[in-house]
mmCIF file as Biopython writes it, N, C-alpha, C and O atoms, coordinates in Angstrom:
data_model
#
loop_
_atom_site.group_PDB
_atom_site.id
_atom_site.type_symbol
_atom_site.label_atom_id
_atom_site.label_alt_id
_atom_site.label_comp_id
_atom_site.label_asym_id
_atom_site.label_entity_id
_atom_site.label_seq_id
_atom_site.pdbx_PDB_ins_code
_atom_site.Cartn_x
_atom_site.Cartn_y
_atom_site.Cartn_z
_atom_site.occupancy
_atom_site.B_iso_or_equiv
_atom_site.auth_seq_id
_atom_site.auth_asym_id
_atom_site.pdbx_PDB_model_num
ATOM 1   N N  . UNK A ? 1  ? 31.063  1.487   16.688  1.0 0.0 1  A 1 
ATOM 2   C CA . UNK A ? 1  ? 30.837  0.231   15.984  1.0 0.0 1  A 1 
ATOM 3   C C  . UNK A ? 1  ? 32.127  -0.213  15.305  1.0 0.0 1  A 1 
ATOM 4   O O  . UNK A ? 1  ? 32.921  0.597   14.827  1.0 0.0 1  A 1 
ATOM 5   N N  . UNK A ? 2  ? 32.296  -1.477  15.284  1.0 0.0 2  A 1 
ATOM 6   C CA . UNK A ? 2  ? 33.496  -1.973  14.612  1.0 0.0 2  A 1 
ATOM 7   C C  . UNK A ? 2  ? 33.205  -2.281  13.148  1.0 0.0 2  A 1 
ATOM 8   O O  . UNK A ? 2  ? 32.054  -2.280  12.712  1.0 0.0 2  A 1 
ATOM 9   N N  . UNK A ? 3  ? 34.251  -2.537  12.419  1.0 0.0 3  A 1 
ATOM 10  C CA . UNK A ? 3  ? 34.127  -2.748  10.974  1.0 0.0 3  A 1 
ATOM 11  C C  . UNK A ? 3  ? 33.342  -3.997  10.624  1.0 0.0 3  A 1 
ATOM 12  O O  . UNK A ? 3  ? 32.647  -4.024  9.608   1.0 0.0 3  A 1 
ATOM 13  N N  . UNK A ? 4  ? 33.438  -5.011  11.429  1.0 0.0 4  A 1 
ATOM 14  C CA . UNK A ? 4  ? 32.709  -6.247  11.157  1.0 0.0 4  A 1 
ATOM 15  C C  . UNK A ? 4  ? 31.209  -6.013  11.225  1.0 0.0 4  A 1 
ATOM 16  O O  . UNK A ? 4  ? 30.458  -6.502  10.381  1.0 0.0 4  A 1 
ATOM 17  N N  . UNK A ? 5  ? 30.773  -5.261  12.236  1.0 0.0 5  A 1 
ATOM 18  C CA . UNK A ? 5  ? 29.346  -4.983  12.390  1.0 0.0 5  A 1 
ATOM 19  C C  . UNK A ? 5  ? 28.823  -4.154  11.216  1.0 0.0 5  A 1 
ATOM 20  O O  . UNK A ? 5  ? 27.729  -4.413  10.714  1.0 0.0 5  A 1 
ATOM 21  N N  . UNK A ? 6  ? 29.585  -3.175  10.784  1.0 0.0 6  A 1 
ATOM 22  C CA . UNK A ? 6  ? 29.186  -2.355  9.638   1.0 0.0 6  A 1 
ATOM 23  C C  . UNK A ? 6  ? 29.103  -3.215  8.383   1.0 0.0 6  A 1 
ATOM 24  O O  . UNK A ? 6  ? 28.174  -3.055  7.592   1.0 0.0 6  A 1 
ATOM 25  N N  . UNK A ? 7  ? 30.042  -4.111  8.187   1.0 0.0 7  A 1 
ATOM 26  C CA . UNK A ? 7  ? 30.034  -4.990  7.015   1.0 0.0 7  A 1 
ATOM 27  C C  . UNK A ? 7  ? 28.822  -5.912  7.034   1.0 0.0 7  A 1 
ATOM 28  O O  . UNK A ? 7  ? 28.199  -6.137  5.997   1.0 0.0 7  A 1 
ATOM 29  N N  . UNK A ? 8  ? 28.485  -6.445  8.201   1.0 0.0 8  A 1 
ATOM 30  C CA . UNK A ? 8  ? 27.315  -7.326  8.318   1.0 0.0 8  A 1 
ATOM 31  C C  . UNK A ? 8  ? 26.038  -6.543  8.030   1.0 0.0 8  A 1 
ATOM 32  O O  . UNK A ? 8  ? 25.161  -7.023  7.312   1.0 0.0 8  A 1 
ATOM 33  N N  . UNK A ? 9  ? 25.934  -5.347  8.586   1.0 0.0 9  A 1 
ATOM 34  C CA . UNK A ? 9  ? 24.736  -4.532  8.352   1.0 0.0 9  A 1 
ATOM 35  C C  . UNK A ? 9  ? 24.615  -4.132  6.888   1.0 0.0 9  A 1 
ATOM 36  O O  . UNK A ? 9  ? 23.516  -4.135  6.335   1.0 0.0 9  A 1 
ATOM 37  N N  . UNK A ? 10 ? 25.726  -3.789  6.260   1.0 0.0 10 A 1 
ATOM 38  C CA . UNK A ? 10 ? 25.715  -3.421  4.850   1.0 0.0 10 A 1 
ATOM 39  C C  . UNK A ? 10 ? 25.320  -4.609  3.979   1.0 0.0 10 A 1 
ATOM 40  O O  . UNK A ? 10 ? 24.507  -4.464  3.066   1.0 0.0 10 A 1 
ATOM 41  N N  . UNK A ? 11 ? 25.881  -5.763  4.249   1.0 0.0 11 A 1 
ATOM 42  C CA . UNK A ? 11 ? 25.548  -6.960  3.472   1.0 0.0 11 A 1 
ATOM 43  C C  . UNK A ? 11 ? 24.079  -7.331  3.644   1.0 0.0 11 A 1 
ATOM 44  O O  . UNK A ? 11 ? 23.410  -7.699  2.679   1.0 0.0 11 A 1 
ATOM 45  N N  . UNK A ? 12 ? 23.578  -7.233  4.876   1.0 0.0 12 A 1 
ATOM 46  C CA . UNK A ? 12 ? 22.167  -7.538  5.134   1.0 0.0 12 A 1 
ATOM 47  C C  . UNK A ? 12 ? 21.260  -6.571  4.387   1.0 0.0 12 A 1 
ATOM 48  O O  . UNK A ? 12 ? 20.256  -6.984  3.807   1.0 0.0 12 A 1 
ATOM 49  N N  . UNK A ? 13 ? 21.604  -5.296  4.396   1.0 0.0 13 A 1 
ATOM 50  C CA . UNK A ? 13 ? 20.806  -4.294  3.691   1.0 0.0 13 A 1 
ATOM 51  C C  . UNK A ? 13 ? 20.786  -4.549  2.190   1.0 0.0 13 A 1 
ATOM 52  O O  . UNK A ? 13 ? 19.745  -4.416  1.547   1.0 0.0 13 A 1 
ATOM 53  N N  . UNK A ? 14 ? 21.918  -4.908  1.644   1.0 0.0 14 A 1 
ATOM 54  C CA . UNK A ? 14 ? 21.987  -5.187  0.207   1.0 0.0 14 A 1 
ATOM 55  C C  . UNK A ? 14 ? 21.150  -6.411  -0.144  1.0 0.0 14 A 1 
ATOM 56  O O  . UNK A ? 14 ? 20.443  -6.403  -1.151  1.0 0.0 14 A 1 
ATOM 57  N N  . UNK A ? 15 ? 21.218  -7.452  0.662   1.0 0.0 15 A 1 
ATOM 58  C CA . UNK A ? 15 ? 20.432  -8.669  0.407   1.0 0.0 15 A 1 
ATOM 59  C C  . UNK A ? 15 ? 18.939  -8.363  0.480   1.0 0.0 15 A 1 
ATOM 60  O O  . UNK A ? 15 ? 18.177  -8.800  -0.382  1.0 0.0 15 A 1 
ATOM 61  N N  . UNK A ? 16 ? 18.516  -7.623  1.490   1.0 0.0 16 A 1 
ATOM 62  C CA . UNK A ? 16 ? 17.094  -7.275  1.621   1.0 0.0 16 A 1 
ATOM 63  C C  . UNK A ? 16 ? 16.647  -6.412  0.446   1.0 0.0 16 A 1 
ATOM 64  O O  . UNK A ? 16 ? 15.545  -6.590  -0.073  1.0 0.0 16 A 1 
ATOM 65  N N  . UNK A ? 17 ? 17.496  -5.479  0.027   1.0 0.0 17 A 1 
ATOM 66  C CA . UNK A ? 17 ? 17.177  -4.651  -1.134  1.0 0.0 17 A 1 
ATOM 67  C C  . UNK A ? 17 ? 17.040  -5.468  -2.405  1.0 0.0 17 A 1 
ATOM 68  O O  . UNK A ? 17 ? 16.138  -5.230  -3.208  1.0 0.0 17 A 1 
ATOM 69  N N  . UNK A ? 18 ? 17.926  -6.423  -2.588  1.0 0.0 18 A 1 
ATOM 70  C CA . UNK A ? 18 ? 17.849  -7.293  -3.771  1.0 0.0 18 A 1 
ATOM 71  C C  . UNK A ? 18 ? 16.588  -8.150  -3.755  1.0 0.0 18 A 1 
ATOM 72  O O  . UNK A ? 18 ? 15.962  -8.358  -4.794  1.0 0.0 18 A 1 
ATOM 73  N N  . UNK A ? 19 ? 16.218  -8.644  -2.582  1.0 0.0 19 A 1 
ATOM 74  C CA . UNK A ? 19 ? 14.977  -9.426  -2.472  1.0 0.0 19 A 1 
ATOM 75  C C  . UNK A ? 19 ? 13.779  -8.556  -2.846  1.0 0.0 19 A 1 
ATOM 76  O O  . UNK A ? 19 ? 12.883  -9.007  -3.559  1.0 0.0 19 A 1 
ATOM 77  N N  . UNK A ? 20 ? 13.760  -7.322  -2.372  1.0 0.0 20 A 1 
ATOM 78  C CA . UNK A ? 20 ? 12.672  -6.406  -2.719  1.0 0.0 20 A 1 
ATOM 79  C C  . UNK A ? 20 ? 12.638  -6.099  -4.202  1.0 0.0 20 A 1 
ATOM 80  O O  . UNK A ? 20 ? 11.565  -6.058  -4.804  1.0 0.0 20 A 1 
ATOM 81  N N  . UNK A ? 21 ? 13.799  -5.881  -4.796  1.0 0.0 21 A 1 
ATOM 82  C CA . UNK A ? 21 ? 13.872  -5.607  -6.232  1.0 0.0 21 A 1 
ATOM 83  C C  . UNK A ? 21 ? 13.398  -6.804  -7.045  1.0 0.0 21 A 1 
ATOM 84  O O  . UNK A ? 21 ? 12.665  -6.641  -8.021  1.0 0.0 21 A 1 
ATOM 85  N N  . UNK A ? 22 ? 13.807  -7.990  -6.654  1.0 0.0 22 A 1 
ATOM 86  C CA . UNK A ? 22 ? 13.373  -9.208  -7.357  1.0 0.0 22 A 1 
ATOM 87  C C  . UNK A ? 22 ? 11.861  -9.378  -7.241  1.0 0.0 22 A 1 
ATOM 88  O O  . UNK A ? 22 ? 11.199  -9.735  -8.215  1.0 0.0 22 A 1 
ATOM 89  N N  . UNK A ? 23 ? 11.313  -9.124  -6.054  1.0 0.0 23 A 1 
ATOM 90  C CA . UNK A ? 23 ? 9.862   -9.244  -5.876  1.0 0.0 23 A 1 
ATOM 91  C C  . UNK A ? 23 ? 9.125   -8.221  -6.731  1.0 0.0 23 A 1 
ATOM 92  O O  . UNK A ? 23 ? 8.094   -8.542  -7.322  1.0 0.0 23 A 1 
ATOM 93  N N  . UNK A ? 24 ? 9.635   -7.002  -6.806  1.0 0.0 24 A 1 
ATOM 94  C CA . UNK A ? 24 ? 9.011   -5.969  -7.631  1.0 0.0 24 A 1 
ATOM 95  C C  . UNK A ? 24 ? 9.062   -6.337  -9.110  1.0 0.0 24 A 1 
ATOM 96  O O  . UNK A ? 24 ? 8.063   -6.209  -9.817  1.0 0.0 24 A 1 
ATOM 97  N N  . UNK A ? 25 ? 10.212  -6.789  -9.575  1.0 0.0 25 A 1 
ATOM 98  C CA . UNK A ? 25 ? 10.329  -7.177  -10.982 1.0 0.0 25 A 1 
ATOM 99  C C  . UNK A ? 25 ? 9.445   -8.375  -11.308 1.0 0.0 25 A 1 
ATOM 100 O O  . UNK A ? 25 ? 8.872   -8.443  -12.395 1.0 0.0 25 A 1 
ATOM 101 N N  . UNK A ? 26 ? 9.328   -9.319  -10.378 1.0 0.0 26 A 1 
ATOM 102 C CA . UNK A ? 26 ? 8.423   -10.451 -10.578 1.0 0.0 26 A 1 
ATOM 103 C C  . UNK A ? 26 ? 6.979   -9.950  -10.696 1.0 0.0 26 A 1 
ATOM 104 O O  . UNK A ? 26 ? 6.222   -10.431 -11.539 1.0 0.0 26 A 1 
ATOM 105 N N  . UNK A ? 27 ? 6.602   -8.989  -9.855  1.0 0.0 27 A 1 
ATOM 106 C CA . UNK A ? 27 ? 5.256   -8.430  -9.917  1.0 0.0 27 A 1 
ATOM 107 C C  . UNK A ? 27 ? 4.986   -7.745  -11.242 1.0 0.0 27 A 1 
ATOM 108 O O  . UNK A ? 27 ? 3.894   -7.871  -11.796 1.0 0.0 27 A 1 
ATOM 109 N N  . UNK A ? 28 ? 5.960   -7.027  -11.752 1.0 0.0 28 A 1 
ATOM 110 C CA . UNK A ? 28 ? 5.802   -6.395  -13.063 1.0 0.0 28 A 1 
ATOM 111 C C  . UNK A ? 28 ? 5.639   -7.435  -14.161 1.0 0.0 28 A 1 
ATOM 112 O O  . UNK A ? 28 ? 4.772   -7.310  -15.026 1.0 0.0 28 A 1 
ATOM 113 N N  . UNK A ? 29 ? 6.482   -8.464  -14.118 1.0 0.0 29 A 1 
ATOM 114 C CA . UNK A ? 29 ? 6.456   -9.491  -15.160 1.0 0.0 29 A 1 
ATOM 115 C C  . UNK A ? 29 ? 5.165   -10.303 -15.130 1.0 0.0 29 A 1 
ATOM 116 O O  . UNK A ? 29 ? 4.652   -10.690 -16.180 1.0 0.0 29 A 1 
ATOM 117 N N  . UNK A ? 30 ? 4.637   -10.564 -13.934 1.0 0.0 30 A 1 
ATOM 118 C CA . UNK A ? 30 ? 3.446   -11.408 -13.833 1.0 0.0 30 A 1 
ATOM 119 C C  . UNK A ? 30 ? 2.143   -10.617 -13.936 1.0 0.0 30 A 1 
ATOM 120 O O  . UNK A ? 30 ? 1.062   -11.197 -13.831 1.0 0.0 30 A 1 
ATOM 121 N N  . UNK A ? 31 ? 2.230   -9.302  -14.139 1.0 0.0 31 A 1 
ATOM 122 C CA . UNK A ? 31 ? 1.021   -8.518  -14.372 1.0 0.0 31 A 1 
ATOM 123 C C  . UNK A ? 31 ? 0.296   -8.080  -13.114 1.0 0.0 31 A 1 
ATOM 124 O O  . UNK A ? 31 ? -0.907  -7.825  -13.163 1.0 0.0 31 A 1 
ATOM 125 N N  . UNK A ? 32 ? 0.986   -7.984  -11.999 1.0 0.0 32 A 1 
ATOM 126 C CA . UNK A ? 32 ? 0.338   -7.587  -10.751 1.0 0.0 32 A 1 
ATOM 127 C C  . UNK A ? 32 ? -0.127  -6.132  -10.777 1.0 0.0 32 A 1 
ATOM 128 O O  . UNK A ? 32 ? -1.031  -5.766  -10.025 1.0 0.0 32 A 1 
ATOM 129 N N  . UNK A ? 33 ? 0.468   -5.302  -11.618 1.0 0.0 33 A 1 
ATOM 130 C CA . UNK A ? 33 ? 0.154   -3.880  -11.642 1.0 0.0 33 A 1 
ATOM 131 C C  . UNK A ? 33 ? -0.625  -3.485  -12.893 1.0 0.0 33 A 1 
ATOM 132 O O  . UNK A ? 33 ? -0.671  -2.303  -13.234 1.0 0.0 33 A 1 
ATOM 133 N N  . UNK A ? 34 ? -1.234  -4.434  -13.578 1.0 0.0 34 A 1 
ATOM 134 C CA . UNK A ? 34 ? -1.900  -4.152  -14.844 1.0 0.0 34 A 1 
ATOM 135 C C  . UNK A ? 34 ? -3.337  -3.674  -14.707 1.0 0.0 34 A 1 
ATOM 136 O O  . UNK A ? 34 ? -3.926  -3.254  -15.703 1.0 0.0 34 A 1 
ATOM 137 N N  . UNK A ? 35 ? -3.920  -3.719  -13.528 1.0 0.0 35 A 1 
ATOM 138 C CA . UNK A ? 35 ? -5.322  -3.349  -13.349 1.0 0.0 35 A 1 
ATOM 139 C C  . UNK A ? 35 ? -5.446  -1.843  -13.130 1.0 0.0 35 A 1 
ATOM 140 O O  . UNK A ? 35 ? -5.683  -1.384  -12.013 1.0 0.0 35 A 1 
ATOM 141 N N  . UNK A ? 36 ? -5.282  -1.077  -14.219 1.0 0.0 36 A 1 
ATOM 142 C CA . UNK A ? 36 ? -5.273  0.378   -14.129 1.0 0.0 36 A 1 
ATOM 143 C C  . UNK A ? 36 ? -6.665  0.957   -13.899 1.0 0.0 36 A 1 
ATOM 144 O O  . UNK A ? 36 ? -6.795  2.020   -13.292 1.0 0.0 36 A 1 
ATOM 145 N N  . UNK A ? 37 ? -7.690  0.286   -14.366 1.0 0.0 37 A 1 
ATOM 146 C CA . UNK A ? 37 ? -9.028  0.862   -14.349 1.0 0.0 37 A 1 
ATOM 147 C C  . UNK A ? 37 ? -9.824  0.528   -13.096 1.0 0.0 37 A 1 
ATOM 148 O O  . UNK A ? 37 ? -10.926 1.047   -12.922 1.0 0.0 37 A 1 
ATOM 149 N N  . UNK A ? 38 ? -9.308  -0.309  -12.231 1.0 0.0 38 A 1 
ATOM 150 C CA . UNK A ? 38 ? -10.074 -0.755  -11.065 1.0 0.0 38 A 1 
ATOM 151 C C  . UNK A ? 38 ? -10.476 0.418   -10.178 1.0 0.0 38 A 1 
ATOM 152 O O  . UNK A ? 38 ? -11.642 0.544   -9.804  1.0 0.0 38 A 1 
ATOM 153 N N  . UNK A ? 39 ? -9.528  1.263   -9.844  1.0 0.0 39 A 1 
ATOM 154 C CA . UNK A ? 39 ? -9.826  2.385   -8.958  1.0 0.0 39 A 1 
ATOM 155 C C  . UNK A ? 39 ? -10.751 3.393   -9.637  1.0 0.0 39 A 1 
ATOM 156 O O  . UNK A ? 39 ? -11.641 3.950   -8.996  1.0 0.0 39 A 1 
ATOM 157 N N  . UNK A ? 40 ? -10.543 3.623   -10.915 1.0 0.0 40 A 1 
ATOM 158 C CA . UNK A ? 40 ? -11.377 4.595   -11.624 1.0 0.0 40 A 1 
ATOM 159 C C  . UNK A ? 40 ? -12.816 4.099   -11.747 1.0 0.0 40 A 1 
ATOM 160 O O  . UNK A ? 40 ? -13.746 4.902   -11.667 1.0 0.0 40 A 1 
ATOM 161 N N  . UNK A ? 41 ? -13.016 2.820   -11.936 1.0 0.0 41 A 1 
ATOM 162 C CA . UNK A ? 41 ? -14.369 2.292   -12.026 1.0 0.0 41 A 1 
ATOM 163 C C  . UNK A ? 41 ? -15.076 2.384   -10.686 1.0 0.0 41 A 1 
ATOM 164 O O  . UNK A ? 41 ? -16.286 2.608   -10.637 1.0 0.0 41 A 1 
ATOM 165 N N  . UNK A ? 42 ? -14.344 2.215   -9.610  1.0 0.0 42 A 1 
ATOM 166 C CA . UNK A ? 42 ? -14.935 2.354   -8.285  1.0 0.0 42 A 1 
ATOM 167 C C  . UNK A ? 42 ? -15.438 3.758   -8.045  1.0 0.0 42 A 1 
ATOM 168 O O  . UNK A ? 42 ? -16.480 3.944   -7.415  1.0 0.0 42 A 1 
ATOM 169 N N  . UNK A ? 43 ? -14.718 4.749   -8.534  1.0 0.0 43 A 1 
ATOM 170 C CA . UNK A ? 43 ? -15.131 6.140   -8.383  1.0 0.0 43 A 1 
ATOM 171 C C  . UNK A ? 43 ? -16.376 6.409   -9.221  1.0 0.0 43 A 1 
ATOM 172 O O  . UNK A ? 43 ? -17.272 7.128   -8.778  1.0 0.0 43 A 1 
ATOM 173 N N  . UNK A ? 44 ? -16.443 5.855   -10.399 1.0 0.0 44 A 1 
ATOM 174 C CA . UNK A ? 44 ? -17.578 6.110   -11.282 1.0 0.0 44 A 1 
ATOM 175 C C  . UNK A ? 44 ? -18.883 5.557   -10.727 1.0 0.0 44 A 1 
ATOM 176 O O  . UNK A ? 44 ? -19.945 6.128   -10.975 1.0 0.0 44 A 1 
ATOM 177 N N  . UNK A ? 45 ? -18.826 4.467   -9.988  1.0 0.0 45 A 1 
ATOM 178 C CA . UNK A ? 45 ? -20.045 3.839   -9.509  1.0 0.0 45 A 1 
ATOM 179 C C  . UNK A ? 45 ? -20.471 4.303   -8.123  1.0 0.0 45 A 1 
ATOM 180 O O  . UNK A ? 45 ? -21.495 3.845   -7.615  1.0 0.0 45 A 1 
ATOM 181 N N  . UNK A ? 46 ? -19.711 5.204   -7.497  1.0 0.0 46 A 1 
ATOM 182 C CA . UNK A ? 46 ? -20.128 5.770   -6.212  1.0 0.0 46 A 1 
ATOM 183 C C  . UNK A ? 46 ? -21.207 6.814   -6.454  1.0 0.0 46 A 1 
ATOM 184 O O  . UNK A ? 46 ? -21.083 7.646   -7.352  1.0 0.0 46 A 1 
ATOM 185 N N  . UNK A ? 47 ? -22.248 6.771   -5.667  1.0 0.0 47 A 1 
ATOM 186 C CA . UNK A ? 47 ? -23.303 7.768   -5.797  1.0 0.0 47 A 1 
ATOM 187 C C  . UNK A ? 47 ? -23.208 8.759   -4.644  1.0 0.0 47 A 1 
ATOM 188 O O  . UNK A ? 47 ? -22.547 8.495   -3.639  1.0 0.0 47 A 1 
ATOM 189 N N  . UNK A ? 48 ? -23.871 9.896   -4.796  1.0 0.0 48 A 1 
ATOM 190 C CA . UNK A ? 48 ? -23.866 10.895  -3.731  1.0 0.0 48 A 1 
ATOM 191 C C  . UNK A ? 48 ? -24.580 10.366  -2.492  1.0 0.0 48 A 1 
ATOM 192 O O  . UNK A ? 48 ? -24.212 10.701  -1.367  1.0 0.0 48 A 1 
ATOM 193 N N  . UNK A ? 49 ? -25.586 9.552   -2.700  1.0 0.0 49 A 1 
ATOM 194 C CA . UNK A ? 49 ? -26.320 8.981   -1.566  1.0 0.0 49 A 1 
ATOM 195 C C  . UNK A ? 49 ? -25.407 8.093   -0.713  1.0 0.0 49 A 1 
ATOM 196 O O  . UNK A ? 49 ? -25.451 8.144   0.517   1.0 0.0 49 A 1 
ATOM 197 N N  . UNK A ? 50 ? -24.588 7.288   -1.373  1.0 0.0 50 A 1 
ATOM 198 C CA . UNK A ? 50 ? -23.637 6.448   -0.635  1.0 0.0 50 A 1 
ATOM 199 C C  . UNK A ? 50 ? -22.651 7.300   0.155   1.0 0.0 50 A 1 
ATOM 200 O O  . UNK A ? 50 ? -22.289 6.957   1.281   1.0 0.0 50 A 1 
ATOM 201 N N  . UNK A ? 51 ? -22.216 8.413   -0.440  1.0 0.0 51 A 1 
ATOM 202 C CA . UNK A ? 51 ? -21.287 9.299   0.259   1.0 0.0 51 A 1 
ATOM 203 C C  . UNK A ? 51 ? -21.950 9.946   1.467   1.0 0.0 51 A 1 
ATOM 204 O O  . UNK A ? 51 ? -21.315 10.101  2.510   1.0 0.0 51 A 1 
ATOM 205 N N  . UNK A ? 52 ? -23.219 10.326  1.341   1.0 0.0 52 A 1 
ATOM 206 C CA . UNK A ? 52 ? -23.943 10.916  2.476   1.0 0.0 52 A 1 
ATOM 207 C C  . UNK A ? 52 ? -24.073 9.911   3.614   1.0 0.0 52 A 1 
ATOM 208 O O  . UNK A ? 52 ? -23.880 10.255  4.780   1.0 0.0 52 A 1 
ATOM 209 N N  . UNK A ? 53 ? -24.400 8.671   3.272   1.0 0.0 53 A 1 
ATOM 210 C CA . UNK A ? 53 ? -24.517 7.628   4.298   1.0 0.0 53 A 1 
ATOM 211 C C  . UNK A ? 53 ? -23.176 7.406   4.998   1.0 0.0 53 A 1 
ATOM 212 O O  . UNK A ? 53 ? -23.122 7.266   6.220   1.0 0.0 53 A 1 
ATOM 213 N N  . UNK A ? 54 ? -22.103 7.375   4.221   1.0 0.0 54 A 1 
ATOM 214 C CA . UNK A ? 54 ? -20.778 7.159   4.804   1.0 0.0 54 A 1 
ATOM 215 C C  . UNK A ? 54 ? -20.397 8.317   5.721   1.0 0.0 54 A 1 
ATOM 216 O O  . UNK A ? 54 ? -19.837 8.095   6.795   1.0 0.0 54 A 1 
ATOM 217 N N  . UNK A ? 55 ? -20.692 9.547   5.310   1.0 0.0 55 A 1 
ATOM 218 C CA . UNK A ? 55 ? -20.371 10.710  6.139   1.0 0.0 55 A 1 
ATOM 219 C C  . UNK A ? 55 ? -21.197 10.703  7.421   1.0 0.0 55 A 1 
ATOM 220 O O  . UNK A ? 55 ? -20.686 11.023  8.494   1.0 0.0 55 A 1 
ATOM 221 N N  . UNK A ? 56 ? -22.472 10.338  7.311   1.0 0.0 56 A 1 
ATOM 222 C CA . UNK A ? 56 ? -23.337 10.289  8.493   1.0 0.0 56 A 1 
ATOM 223 C C  . UNK A ? 56 ? -22.856 9.205   9.464   1.0 0.0 56 A 1 
ATOM 224 O O  . UNK A ? 56 ? -22.800 9.433   10.673  1.0 0.0 56 A 1 
ATOM 225 N N  . UNK A ? 57 ? -22.512 8.037   8.937   1.0 0.0 57 A 1 
ATOM 226 C CA . UNK A ? 57 ? -22.010 6.959   9.798   1.0 0.0 57 A 1 
ATOM 227 C C  . UNK A ? 57 ? -20.696 7.353   10.470  1.0 0.0 57 A 1 
ATOM 228 O O  . UNK A ? 57 ? -20.459 7.030   11.634  1.0 0.0 57 A 1 
ATOM 229 N N  . UNK A ? 58 ? -19.855 8.048   9.725   1.0 0.0 58 A 1 
ATOM 230 C CA . UNK A ? 58 ? -18.572 8.478   10.272  1.0 0.0 58 A 1 
ATOM 231 C C  . UNK A ? 58 ? -18.775 9.512   11.381  1.0 0.0 58 A 1 
ATOM 232 O O  . UNK A ? 58 ? -18.092 9.469   12.404  1.0 0.0 58 A 1 
ATOM 233 N N  . UNK A ? 59 ? -19.714 10.440  11.178  1.0 0.0 59 A 1 
ATOM 234 C CA . UNK A ? 59 ? -19.949 11.452  12.210  1.0 0.0 59 A 1 
ATOM 235 C C  . UNK A ? 59 ? -20.573 10.820  13.453  1.0 0.0 59 A 1 
ATOM 236 O O  . UNK A ? 59 ? -20.278 11.241  14.571  1.0 0.0 59 A 1 
ATOM 237 N N  . UNK A ? 60 ? -21.438 9.808   13.271  1.0 0.0 60 A 1 
ATOM 238 C CA . UNK A ? 60 ? -22.002 9.104   14.429  1.0 0.0 60 A 1 
ATOM 239 C C  . UNK A ? 60 ? -20.902 8.390   15.207  1.0 0.0 60 A 1 
ATOM 240 O O  . UNK A ? 60 ? -20.884 8.406   16.437  1.0 0.0 60 A 1 
ATOM 241 N N  . UNK A ? 61 ? -19.990 7.765   14.475  1.0 0.0 61 A 1 
ATOM 242 C CA . UNK A ? 61 ? -18.893 7.049   15.122  1.0 0.0 61 A 1 
ATOM 243 C C  . UNK A ? 61 ? -18.004 8.021   15.894  1.0 0.0 61 A 1 
ATOM 244 O O  . UNK A ? 61 ? -17.588 7.736   17.017  1.0 0.0 61 A 1 
ATOM 245 N N  . UNK A ? 62 ? -17.716 9.175   15.279  1.0 0.0 62 A 1 
ATOM 246 C CA . UNK A ? 62 ? -16.859 10.161  15.939  1.0 0.0 62 A 1 
ATOM 247 C C  . UNK A ? 62 ? -17.534 10.752  17.165  1.0 0.0 62 A 1 
ATOM 248 O O  . UNK A ? 62 ? -16.863 11.037  18.158  1.0 0.0 62 A 1 
ATOM 249 N N  . UNK A ? 63 ? -18.854 10.945  17.119  1.0 0.0 63 A 1 
ATOM 250 C CA . UNK A ? 63 ? -19.544 11.510  18.279  1.0 0.0 63 A 1 
ATOM 251 C C  . UNK A ? 63 ? -19.594 10.501  19.428  1.0 0.0 63 A 1 
ATOM 252 O O  . UNK A ? 63 ? -19.590 10.899  20.593  1.0 0.0 63 A 1 
ATOM 253 N N  . UNK A ? 64 ? -19.643 9.197   19.118  1.0 0.0 64 A 1 
ATOM 254 C CA . UNK A ? 64 ? -19.624 8.171   20.165  1.0 0.0 64 A 1 
ATOM 255 C C  . UNK A ? 64 ? -18.250 8.091   20.819  1.0 0.0 64 A 1 
ATOM 256 O O  . UNK A ? 64 ? -18.139 7.824   22.016  1.0 0.0 64 A 1 
ATOM 257 N N  . UNK A ? 65 ? -17.199 8.324   20.025  1.0 0.0 65 A 1 
ATOM 258 C CA . UNK A ? 65 ? -15.836 8.247   20.555  1.0 0.0 65 A 1 
ATOM 259 C C  . UNK A ? 65 ? -15.537 9.401   21.507  1.0 0.0 65 A 1 
ATOM 260 O O  . UNK A ? 65 ? -14.714 9.251   22.410  1.0 0.0 65 A 1 
ATOM 261 N N  . UNK A ? 66 ? -16.181 10.537  21.324  1.0 0.0 66 A 1 
ATOM 262 C CA . UNK A ? 66 ? -15.913 11.715  22.176  1.0 0.0 66 A 1 
ATOM 263 C C  . UNK A ? 66 ? -16.733 11.686  23.383  1.0 0.0 66 A 1 
ATOM 264 O O  . UNK A ? 66 ? -16.643 12.592  24.213  1.0 0.0 66 A 1 
#
């Protein structure tokens, strides 16, 4: 590879990295990551019966695939 190609690839990588960093910082500032309890509440409301149904449906699907 020549030096020009390396310089173009390096500049492109830096620009893409900066765009990603700006998007991440915007997400932090606008509160995109503030919903800490969403996943925990989903776990609390799952019942054992729902898990049994999901496991049974999954095993039926796997047996049809084989």
